[in-house]
N, C-alpha and C positions, 0 to 999 in steps of 0.2 A: 669544721676546721677553718680557721682564718690564718692568713699569712701575716705575721707580726714581725716588724723590724725592731730589734732591741739594740740600742746604741750604748756602748760602754759596758760590755758584758763581763765585768770583773767580779771579784769576790764580794764587793760591797752590794751588788745587785742580785746576789745568788738567790735570796729568798723570793724576790720578785720573779726571777726567771723560773724557779721551781713551781711557783703558783701558776704561771702561764703554761708551762709544760704539762702540769697536772690537768689543766683544763682542756688539753688535747689539741692545742693550736700548733701550726707550723712555724718554727722559730728560725729567723734569719738574724744572725748576730754579727756585731763588729766590736773590735777592741784593738788597741795598739800592739798588744802582745799576743803572740801565737799560743802562749801558755795560759791564757785567760781561763779562769775557772768555769765561766759560763759556757764556754765552747763545748764542754762535755755534754751539754743538753741541747746543742744546736742541731737543726736539720741541715743548715748551711751556715758557714761563717766566713768572714773576711777580716784580714788584719789591716785595719784602717785607723788612722788618727781621728779622734772624735771631732776635730776642727775641720776635717776634709769634707766640706759640704758637697762639692761636685761629685766625689766618689759615692757618697751616701745617696745622693739624688739618683745616680745611675743605678745603684743597687736597688733602690726603692722602685724605680720605674721598670727595671728589668724583671723583677719578681712580681710586679703588680700587687704590691702589699695592700692589705686591708687596714693596717694600723701601724703607728710608730710609737714607741714608748721608751722612756728612760727615767731614772729615779733620782739620782743625787749628785750629778756632775753638771756644772754650769755649761761647759763646752758642749757636752752631749745634748743638753737641754736646748741650747741655741740651735744646733744643727737640726734637731728634731722639729723645732718650731718652724724652721725654714721649709723642711720637707712637707710638714703638715699644711703649711700655707700654700705651697706649690701644688700639692695633690689634693687639697681640700679634704683633709682628714681631721677627725676630732683630736684636738690637742690645745695646749696653751697658744695664745696668739703671739705673733712676732714681737709686738711691743713688750710683752712679758719676758720674752727671751732677751731682749735688749736690756731691760732694767736689771735682769738677773746677772748679766755679764758686764755691765757698765756701771760702776759704783758712782761715777760722777753724774750720769743721767738720772740715776736713782736718787741721789742727793738733791738734784735740782727739782725733781718732781715732788719729793717730800717737803722741800722748802716751801713750795707753792701751797701745800696743805698745812703749813704751820706745825709740822712735826718736829719735836725737839731733837736736835742732832748737833754734833760738834761743828764749829765754824770751819770751813774748808776752802781750798783753792785747787784748781786744776793747773798742773805744771808739766812742762816738757824739758826745759833746760835748767842748768844750774843757776843761771841768773834769775829766772822766774821763781825758782825754789827759794833763793835768798830773799827775794822781795816778799814772798809768802811768809817766810820765817819772821821777818821784821813785823809784818802786819798781824800775824797770829800770836807770836811769842812762844817761847819754849815752856814746857816740853811739847814735842810734836810727834805725830805718827805719820810715817810716809809709806805709801803702798801703791802698787799698780792698780789701775782702775779695773783690770780684767784678769787677775791671777787667781789661783786656787790654793787652798791649804796653807795659808800664811807665807807662801813663796814671795820673797821680796818685801815683806812687811817688817818695819823696824821702828822702835820707839827711840827718839833722839832727844838729847839734853842740850846740845850746843851745835854751832856751825860745823865744827870738824866732824862730829858724828853724822851730821846731816849730809855732808858730801859723800862720805862712805856709803851711807844708806841709799843715796841717789843711784849710784852705779849698780847696787844690788837690785834695787827696784826696777830700774830701766831694763836690766838684763832679763827680769822675770815678767815683763809686760809685753804681750804679743802686739799691742797697739803702740807701745813706746810712749804711753801717756800715764801720768801719775796723779795721785790725789794726796795733797798735804793737808792735814787737819790738826786742830788743837787736841792734845791728848787729855782725855777726861779720866780722872781717877775714880775707880768704883769697882763693883763686882760684875763680871761678865755673866750674862744670863742668856740662855737659849730658849726660844719659844717655838714649838712646832705645831703646825696646824694643817688643815686640809679643806679644800674647796669642795664641799658636798653638793649634791643636787639642790638641796634647800639652803645653800649658802655656806660661806666660809666660817670655820670655827677653830679657835685655838684649843689644842688638846693637851699639851704637855709643857711644863716649865722646868728647866734645869739650871742649877748654878754650877759654875766652873771654878777650877783652880788652875793657876798658871805657873810655869817655870819662871823664876825670877830672872830678870835680865832684859836686854833690848829686843829679843825675839819672843813674841807672844805665842809660845807653844803650849797648847792645852795639855794638862796632865791628868785631870779628873773631872768628870761630869756626873752629877747626882740628880736623880729624879725621885720625888718632886724636889724643887729648889728648897734650900734651907732658909725659907723666909716665912713671914706670917701669911695666913690665908688671904688677908686683905691685899697684901702686896702681890701675891701670885695672881689673884683675880685682876688687879690693876694692870699687871704685865700682859695678861691674856687679852684684855680689852684693848690695850695699847697696840698689841700686835695686829689685832683685827682692824684697827684704824689705819695702820700702815699698809696692810694688804689691800684695803679698800682704796687707799690713795694711789697705789701702784696698779690697781685694776686687775689683780690676779683673780681668775675664776675657774681654774682647772687644777686638779691634783694637789700636791703638797705645797706647803709654805714653810720656810725655815728662816727665822729671824734671830739676830743677835743684838743684845741691848746691854748698856751699862747702867747699873743702878748706883747712884751716888749715896753718900752717907745720909743725906737729907731726903732720900726717897725719890729723887728726880730720875726719869727714865730717858736715856739718850739712845737713839737709833745708831747702831753700828752698820748693819746691812740686813737686807731682807730679800730672799730669793724665792722664786716660784718653783722650787724643787725641794726634795727632801734632804735632810742632813746626812752626811756621809758616815763611814765607820759604823755600819749597822743601824744608824739612828732611825731612818724612815722605814726601812724594810723589815726590821726586827724589833727594835726597842719600843717605838711608839705603838705599833700593833700589839705588842705584848703588854705594855702599860695599860692600854685602853680597852683591850679585848675587842678591837674593831679590825676586821680584815682589810686593811688599807691597800695591800697588794692586789687583792681581788677587785676592790673598788676602782683602783687606778687602771687595771687591765680593762675593766668594763667601760670606764670613761673613754679610753683610747679606742674602743670598739663602738662607741656611741650607744651602749645598751645599759648604762648605769641607772638603777632605780633605787639606790640606797638613800634613805632619808634619816638624818641624824636627829636624835632627841636633843633639841637645843635648849631644853629647860634645865639640863644638868649643868652644874658649874664646876664639877670635879670629875674629869674623865680618867684620872690616874688611879688605877685600882691596886697598885703595889708600888714598891720602890726598886729602882734599878741604878746601878753604878756602872758607868763606862769609864775605864781607866787605862792608863798606858804605863806599863811597868818597864823600868830601865834595867838593862843588863850591864855587865862590867865592860866599859869601853877599853878596847885594845886587847881583850882576851878572845881566845878561840874556843868556841863551844864544843865540849866533848859529849855531853848528853843533856837532854831536857825532857821532863816527863809530861809532855803536852797531852798525850792520849789519856793518861791517868787523871789529869786535871779536868779534861773535858767530861769525864764520867761523873764528876761531882754533881749532886742534885741541884745546887744553886748556880752552877756555871752555865750561862746561856751561850756564850761564844768565847773562844780564846784562840788567838792567832799571833804568830810572830813572823817578822820579816826575815828572821835568821833561822837556819837549820844547823844540824851537826856539822862541824868542821868550818863554819863561817866565823870570820872575825867581826866582833862588834865594833861599830863606828859611832861617833858622837851624834847626838840629835841636833840637826840644823833647822828643821822645819817639821811640819805635821806629818809629812810623808815619810820621814826618816825615824819616826818613833819606833822603838824596838818591838813592842808588842801591844796588842789590843785585847782587852778583857772586858766582858760583860757579865756581871753577877746580879742576882736578884734576891729579894726578900719580901716578906709580906708588909714590911714597913721599913723606914730608913734605918732604925736601930738594927734590925735583923740583916739588912743588906750590908751595912758597915761591918757587922760581926762576921758575916760570911766572907767578905773581902779580906778581913784580917786573917781568917782561917785559911783562905786560899794562899795568901803570901807565905804562911808557915809551911804549907804542904808542897809548894812549888820547889822543885829541886833542879838546879842548874849546876852542872859540873863543867869546869874549864880545864883545858890543857895547861900544864905548868909552863 
């Protein structure tokens, strides 16, 4: 039995937590909420913000931990990298934590390696932003260098919109530093990979659909991406080039890219952690039939011996759709048949942020999406068919 500190022990990391618990280790967990799902599996837990490095260091030193682990949160990942550096534990290095949490530093490093990405500027004041807008030209996208889940991210078409976007972005930036970049029109694509003992490899490519408007909130993600096989392979190799440029060599990688009409691939961002909303702990392991949760656990314990067959060019064995269903805004939920829907053979996960008697609010960012659904099929056609059937069977009743 080893003492393992798990940072950010919410529902998104539950599959990872259950894997570690099943292995018989002693689990010390932290999360900002007392009601965190992972706490049900904890031997000891603490209510701590993931950015509270000092508290996490005290917890780690007090318990004399053998390993620190986290899955899909930038803030948790950075804190874990600091702890691992201080206590000399196996984990990603501190530089990887910096690149994963600082979009500007990431852009600078990738620029040195001639990786295609939007033209960008770092800004802090309105005056600096106006200069950047003149130099880059509209449309622009403005975002904090260090936020999560599209908080503070806005696509702007003119100076008036840009000023409003500035205050939203600066409010959502812990460092109060923003990045302004040229908006590139194209299809947003996710590439997920993993740093195995015998090297990093891209594993899964997904295409995304977005809600129209200035706030880029993802509505649907489908694996494999609805592209040609050649383009999927090109995306996977491009992701591996980006990961190499950033020096990631531990655990998950999660990259977002824009594919233009003429097939150009622009880097949006690339982190040395897994994708959220079930992506790294549930979807990619299910797609690839590789137990990434167990491998990540063993890497953090310094005992990983898994070698990937790198001659394979297609690791995706089925199709999976991750989608976000909307409820009726302003209505109060009377009933919803969640348990019945979870029993369907093609439903992998289904979760709502709302319960009975809750009023439904509008979606402002990725964290406020009403529900998260994962359905599977043996191929894209079957997965889409299963998704359509799910929507027909879902019953939500509202109070008048």
